[in-house]
C-alpha positions as CSV (number, residue, x, y, z in Angstrom):
1,M,104.8,77.5,133.2
2,G,108.3,76.3,132.4
3,D,111.1,77.3,130.1
4,R,109.0,77.2,127.0
5,R,109.6,80.2,124.7
6,L,107.1,81.6,122.3
7,L,109.5,82.3,119.5
8,S,112.7,80.3,119.4
9,P,115.5,81.4,117.1
10,E,115.0,78.2,115.1
11,L,111.3,78.9,114.5
12,V,112.1,82.4,113.3
13,Q,114.9,81.1,111.0
14,E,112.6,78.4,109.6
15,T,109.8,80.9,109.0
16,T,112.1,83.4,107.3
17,E,113.4,80.6,104.9
18,K,109.8,79.6,104.1
19,I,108.9,83.2,103.3
20,K,111.9,83.5,101.0
21,I,110.8,80.3,99.2
22,I,107.2,81.5,98.8
23,K,108.4,84.9,97.5
24,K,110.6,83.1,94.9
25,M,107.7,80.9,93.8
26,M,105.3,83.8,93.5
27,K,107.8,85.8,91.4
28,A,108.3,82.8,89.1
29,T,104.5,82.4,88.7
30,Q,104.0,86.1,88.0
31,S,106.7,86.0,85.4
32,R,105.1,82.9,83.7
33,Q,101.7,84.6,83.7
34,K,103.2,87.8,82.2
35,A,104.9,85.9,79.5
36,Y,101.7,84.1,78.6
37,A,99.7,87.3,78.6
38,D,102.3,89.1,76.5
39,K,102.3,86.4,73.9
40,H,98.5,86.8,73.4
41,R,98.5,90.6,73.6
42,M,98.5,92.4,70.2
43,P,99.6,96.0,69.9
44,L,96.9,98.4,68.5
45,K,97.9,100.8,65.7
46,F,95.5,103.4,64.4
47,T,96.0,105.8,61.6
48,R,94.0,109.0,60.8
49,G,90.7,108.1,59.2
50,D,90.3,104.6,60.8
51,K,86.9,103.9,62.1
52,V,86.7,102.5,65.6
53,F,84.0,101.5,68.1
54,L,84.2,103.3,71.5
55,K,82.6,101.8,74.6
56,V,81.2,104.6,76.8
57,S,80.0,103.8,80.3
58,P,77.9,106.3,82.3
59,M,79.6,107.7,85.3
60,K,78.0,107.2,88.7
61,G,76.5,110.3,90.3
62,V,76.7,112.5,87.2
63,V,73.4,114.2,86.2
64,C,73.0,115.2,82.6
65,T,70.7,118.0,81.7
66,G,69.4,118.7,78.2
67,D,70.5,122.3,77.9
C-alpha cells in the first residue's frame, strides 16, 4: 500500500484548529441571539387580584371521570 498514513499529525492539528474556530463562532452567534431575545423579552409582574388568562392543555393518556 505504501507509506500513506490515515491520520497525519498535520491533519489532526488542522482539524483541532478548525473545531476551535467553529466553537468560537457558535458561541458568538449564541451570545448575539441571546442579546436579541433578552431585548424583546418583558418581565411579567402580577399582583393579587389581577385577572389573567391561563392556557390549559390536556395531558396525553389521562382519563377524566365525572365523579
